[in-house]
MARSEDO-15266 format. One record per residue: residue number from 1; residue in three letters; x negated, y negated, z of N, C-alpha, C in turn. Coordinates in steps of 0.05 Angstrom, whole numbers, plus 5000, padded with zeros to 4 digits. Example, Ala and Ser with C-alpha at 12.3 -4.5 7.8 and 13.67 -1.06 7.14 Angstrom:
<sites>
+-----+-----+------+------+------+-------+-------+-------+------+------+------+
:   n : res : n_px : n_py : n_pz : ca_px : ca_py : ca_pz : c_px : c_py : c_pz :
+-----+-----+------+------+------+-------+-------+-------+------+------+------+
:   1 : Ala : 4736 : 5114 : 5156 :  4754 :  5090 :  5156 : 4736 : 5066 : 5156 :
:   2 : Ser : 4743 : 5045 : 5142 :  4727 :  5021 :  5143 : 4742 : 4999 : 5157 :
+-----+-----+------+------+------+-------+-------+-------+------+------+------+
</sites>
This chain:
<sites>
+-----+-----+------+------+------+-------+-------+-------+------+------+------+
:   n : res : n_px : n_py : n_pz : ca_px : ca_py : ca_pz : c_px : c_py : c_pz :
+-----+-----+------+------+------+-------+-------+-------+------+------+------+
:   1 : Met : 0744 : 2922 : 1464 :  0768 :  2908 :  1478 : 0779 : 2913 : 1502 :
:   2 : Lys : 0788 : 2940 : 1498 :  0801 :  2950 :  1520 : 0786 : 2959 : 1544 :
:   3 : Val : 0761 : 2962 : 1541 :  0740 :  2964 :  1565 : 0739 : 2937 : 1578 :
:   4 : Ala : 0734 : 2912 : 1565 :  0732 :  2889 :  1576 : 0761 : 2880 : 1590 :
:   5 : Ile : 0778 : 2888 : 1582 :  0806 :  2883 :  1595 : 0807 : 2902 : 1617 :
:   6 : Thr : 0801 : 2927 : 1618 :  0801 :  2946 :  1638 : 0775 : 2931 : 1660 :
:   7 : Ile : 0758 : 2927 : 1653 :  0738 :  2912 :  1670 : 0747 : 2886 : 1687 :
:   8 : Leu : 0759 : 2869 : 1669 :  0771 :  2845 :  1684 : 0796 : 2846 : 1696 :
:   9 : Val : 0813 : 2872 : 1696 :  0832 :  2880 :  1712 : 0819 : 2890 : 1736 :
:  10 : Val : 0803 : 2908 : 1731 :  0791 :  2924 :  1761 : 0776 : 2901 : 1778 :
:  11 : Leu : 0758 : 2878 : 1763 :  0752 :  2859 :  1776 : 0771 : 2841 : 1794 :
:  12 : Leu : 0794 : 2834 : 1778 :  0819 :  2818 :  1790 : 0827 : 2836 : 1815 :
:  13 : Leu : 0830 : 2862 : 1810 :  0839 :  2874 :  1835 : 0826 : 2878 : 1860 :
:  14 : Tyr : 0797 : 2876 : 1850 :  0777 :  2877 :  1876 : 0774 : 2852 : 1885 :
:  15 : Leu : 0775 : 2828 : 1871 :  0775 :  2802 :  1884 : 0807 : 2795 : 1896 :
:  16 : Gln : 0829 : 2805 : 1895 :  0847 :  2804 :  1905 : 0851 : 2818 : 1934 :
:  17 : Phe : 0836 : 2844 : 1932 :  0832 :  2857 :  1955 : 0816 : 2841 : 1974 :
:  18 : Lys : 0787 : 2835 : 1963 :  0776 :  2822 :  1986 : 0790 : 2791 : 1998 :
:  19 : Leu : 0806 : 2781 : 1979 :  0820 :  2759 :  1987 : 0841 : 2762 : 2008 :
:  20 : Trp : 0855 : 2783 : 2012 :  0878 :  2788 :  2028 : 0868 : 2805 : 2052 :
:  21 : Val : 0850 : 2822 : 2047 :  0840 :  2843 :  2069 : 0813 : 2842 : 2079 :
:  22 : Gly : 0792 : 2833 : 2061 :  0767 :  2832 :  2067 : 0758 : 2811 : 2085 :
:  23 : Asp : 0728 : 2811 : 2097 :  0718 :  2790 :  2115 : 0716 : 2762 : 2103 :
:  24 : Gly : 0731 : 2741 : 2113 :  0736 :  2719 :  2105 : 0758 : 2712 : 2086 :
:  25 : Gly : 0775 : 2730 : 2091 :  0796 :  2728 :  2076 : 0818 : 2710 : 2089 :
:  26 : Ile : 0841 : 2712 : 2076 :  0862 :  2690 :  2087 : 0870 : 2698 : 2115 :
:  27 : Pro : 0874 : 2720 : 2125 :  0880 :  2724 :  2150 : 0861 : 2715 : 2175 :
:  28 : Asp : 0834 : 2719 : 2166 :  0809 :  2710 :  2180 : 0814 : 2679 : 2179 :
:  29 : Val : 0814 : 2667 : 2160 :  0818 :  2640 :  2156 : 0839 : 2628 : 2177 :
:  30 : Leu : 0863 : 2642 : 2174 :  0889 :  2634 :  2192 : 0883 : 2637 : 2221 :
:  31 : His : 0866 : 2658 : 2229 :  0861 :  2661 :  2254 : 0844 : 2638 : 2263 :
:  32 : Val : 0821 : 2636 : 2255 :  0801 :  2617 :  2257 : 0818 : 2587 : 2257 :
:  33 : Gln : 0834 : 2581 : 2238 :  0852 :  2553 :  2242 : 0867 : 2552 : 2271 :
:  34 : Asn : 0879 : 2574 : 2273 :  0895 :  2579 :  2305 : 0880 : 2574 : 2325 :
:  35 : Glu : 0855 : 2583 : 2324 :  0837 :  2580 :  2346 : 0826 : 2551 : 2346 :
:  36 : Val : 0822 : 2536 : 2325 :  0813 :  2514 :  2322 : 0834 : 2498 : 2333 :
:  37 : Asp : 0861 : 2495 : 2328 :  0883 :  2485 :  2335 : 0889 : 2481 : 2370 :
:  38 : Val : 0881 : 2507 : 2381 :  0882 :  2512 :  2409 : 0857 : 2500 : 2417 :
:  39 : Ala : 0839 : 2499 : 2406 :  0814 :  2482 :  2419 : 0814 : 2453 : 2419 :
:  40 : Thr : 0833 : 2443 : 2403 :  0838 :  2411 :  2397 : 0853 : 2405 : 2415 :
:  41 : Ile : 0877 : 2423 : 2420 :  0893 :  2414 :  2444 : 0886 : 2415 : 2469 :
:  42 : Glu : 0865 : 2437 : 2474 :  0855 :  2436 :  2503 : 0830 : 2414 : 2503 :
:  43 : Lys : 0817 : 2404 : 2481 :  0800 :  2386 :  2487 : 0818 : 2353 : 2494 :
:  44 : Asn : 0845 : 2352 : 2474 :  0854 :  2330 :  2484 : 0863 : 2334 : 2512 :
:  45 : Lys : 0872 : 2350 : 2525 :  0880 :  2352 :  2551 : 0859 : 2343 : 2572 :
:  46 : Leu : 0835 : 2354 : 2561 :  0810 :  2348 :  2581 : 0804 : 2315 : 2578 :
:  47 : Gln : 0806 : 2313 : 2553 :  0800 :  2283 :  2547 : 0819 : 2261 : 2567 :
:  48 : Glu : 0840 : 2267 : 2565 :  0863 :  2255 :  2584 : 0856 : 2255 : 2611 :
:  49 : Arg : 0853 : 2280 : 2621 :  0845 :  2285 :  2648 : 0814 : 2270 : 2656 :
:  50 : Asn : 0799 : 2263 : 2642 :  0775 :  2252 :  2640 : 0782 : 2225 : 2645 :
:  51 : Lys : 0795 : 2214 : 2627 :  0805 :  2185 :  2628 : 0817 : 2174 : 2654 :
:  52 : Ala : 0838 : 2192 : 2664 :  0844 :  2191 :  2690 : 0829 : 2190 : 2712 :
:  53 : Leu : 0811 : 2211 : 2713 :  0786 :  2211 :  2730 : 0772 : 2185 : 2728 :
:  54 : Ala : 0763 : 2180 : 2708 :  0742 :  2157 :  2707 : 0758 : 2131 : 2716 :
:  55 : Ala : 0788 : 2130 : 2712 :  0805 :  2104 :  2724 : 0806 : 2105 : 2749 :
:  56 : Glu : 0810 : 2133 : 2761 :  0808 :  2130 :  2790 : 0784 : 2126 : 2803 :
:  57 : Val : 0755 : 2134 : 2787 :  0730 :  2123 :  2803 : 0726 : 2094 : 2799 :
:  58 : Arg : 0734 : 2087 : 2777 :  0734 :  2056 :  2775 : 0749 : 2040 : 2795 :
:  59 : Asp : 0767 : 2050 : 2805 :  0787 :  2038 :  2820 : 0780 : 2040 : 2854 :
:  60 : Leu : 0767 : 2065 : 2857 :  0759 :  2072 :  2881 : 0731 : 2053 : 2884 :
:  61 : Lys : 0713 : 2049 : 2866 :  0693 :  2031 :  2865 : 0693 : 2000 : 2870 :
:  62 : Gln : 0720 : 1991 : 2859 :  0722 :  1960 :  2860 : 0740 : 1953 : 2877 :
:  63 : Gly : 0765 : 1972 : 2881 :  0787 :  1959 :  2904 : 0791 : 1980 : 2924 :
:  64 : Leu : 0799 : 1967 : 2949 :  0806 :  1981 :  2969 : 0838 : 1991 : 2970 :
:  65 : Ser : 0853 : 1983 : 2947 :  0881 :  1991 :  2950 : 0885 : 2017 : 2941 :
:  66 : Ala : 0865 : 2031 : 2925 :  0863 :  2055 :  2922 : 0859 : 2074 : 2947 :
:  67 : Ile : 0839 : 2069 : 2958 :  0830 :  2077 :  2989 : 0850 : 2075 : 3002 :
:  68 : Glu : 0864 : 2058 : 3007 :  0890 :  2056 :  3022 : 0910 : 2073 : 3014 :
:  69 : Glu : 0916 : 2073 : 2988 :  0938 :  2092 :  2978 : 0931 : 2120 : 2986 :
:  70 : Arg : 0904 : 2126 : 2981 :  0899 :  2155 :  2990 : 0905 : 2164 : 3020 :
:  71 : Ala : 0894 : 2145 : 3033 :  0894 :  2149 :  3065 : 0926 : 2151 : 3072 :
:  72 : Arg : 0944 : 2137 : 3062 :  0968 :  2139 :  3065 : 0984 : 2162 : 3057 :
:  73 : Asn : 0980 : 2167 : 3029 :  0992 :  2191 :  3024 : 0977 : 2221 : 3032 :
:  74 : Glu : 0953 : 2222 : 3032 :  0942 :  2246 :  3036 : 0936 : 2251 : 3065 :
:  75 : Leu : 0932 : 2231 : 3081 :  0920 :  2233 :  3112 : 0944 : 2224 : 3126 :
:  76 : Gly : 0965 : 2210 : 3115 :  0987 :  2201 :  3137 : 0979 : 2176 : 3155 :
:  77 : Met : 0960 : 2162 : 3147 :  0953 :  2145 :  3163 : 0967 : 2116 : 3158 :
:  78 : Ile : 0964 : 2098 : 3181 :  0982 :  2075 :  3177 : 0960 : 2051 : 3188 :
:  79 : Arg : 0974 : 2027 : 3186 :  0955 :  2006 :  3192 : 0965 : 2001 : 3221 :
:  80 : Asn : 0945 : 1985 : 3232 :  0947 :  1975 :  3265 : 0976 : 1957 : 3269 :
:  81 : Asp : 0980 : 1939 : 3252 :  1006 :  1924 :  3252 : 1030 : 1938 : 3242 :
:  82 : Glu : 1031 : 1966 : 3235 :  1054 :  1979 :  3225 : 1070 : 1995 : 3245 :
:  83 : Thr : 1093 : 2003 : 3246 :  1107 :  2022 :  3259 : 1113 : 2047 : 3244 :
:  84 : Phe : 1108 : 2070 : 3257 :  1116 :  2094 :  3242 : 1140 : 2105 : 3249 :
:  85 : Tyr : 1160 : 2104 : 3229 :  1185 :  2119 :  3237 : 1183 : 2145 : 3223 :
:  86 : Gln : 1194 : 2167 : 3239 :  1197 :  2193 :  3220 : 1225 : 2201 : 3220 :
:  87 : Ile : 1235 : 2210 : 3200 :  1266 :  2213 :  3198 : 1266 : 2247 : 3196 :
:  88 : Ile : 1280 : 2258 : 3216 :  1281 :  2288 :  3213 : 1312 : 2291 : 3201 :
:  89 : Lys : 1316 : 2310 : 3182 :  1340 :  2314 :  3171 : 1346 : 2334 : 3190 :
:  90 : Pro : 1374 : 2332 : 3196 :  1384 :  2360 :  3214 : 1385 : 2389 : 3192 :
:  91 : Ser : 1382 : 2409 : 3212 :  1380 :  2431 :  3196 : 1410 : 2441 : 3192 :
:  92 : Glu : 1414 : 2465 : 3173 :  1437 :  2473 :  3170 : 1451 : 2480 : 3192 :
:  93 : Lys : 1440 : 2492 : 3215 :  1453 :  2505 :  3236 : 1467 : 2478 : 3253 :
:  94 : Gln : 1453 : 2459 : 3256 :  1463 :  2436 :  3266 : 1483 : 2425 : 3257 :
:  95 : Ser : 1486 : 2421 : 3228 :  1505 :  2404 :  3213 : 1528 : 2426 : 3213 :
:  96 : Ser : 1526 : 2452 : 3211 :  1554 :  2463 :  3213 : 1564 : 2468 : 3241 :
:  97 : Ala : 1546 : 2463 : 3261 :  1556 :  2467 :  3290 : 1573 : 2440 : 3299 :
:  98 : Ser : 1563 : 2423 : 3283 :  1578 :  2394 :  3291 : 1603 : 2390 : 3276 :
:  99 : Glu : 1607 : 2404 : 3261 :  1636 :  2408 :  3245 : 1654 : 2418 : 3257 :
+-----+-----+------+------+------+-------+-------+-------+------+------+------+
</sites>
């Protein structure tokens, strides 16, 4: 009976060691779970970016408003019937000299 208990205790200690320290143990599982969480967050970010890009492509294919908006924002273009006004803020030297 003592031999069986000793074998069972040794087996229990071995299994506990493998669970906490060995390959595929709890630390490895937690590390893999962390990697899965990071990959899931990255995947969600990329899916949102893909949706935004797909909407922009659809808008560029279907309407001129997106093209016009890009021309105005990125290239500084204006229409033929518009007047361009540029407002220049005074620099700090000019504002302190006038005081």
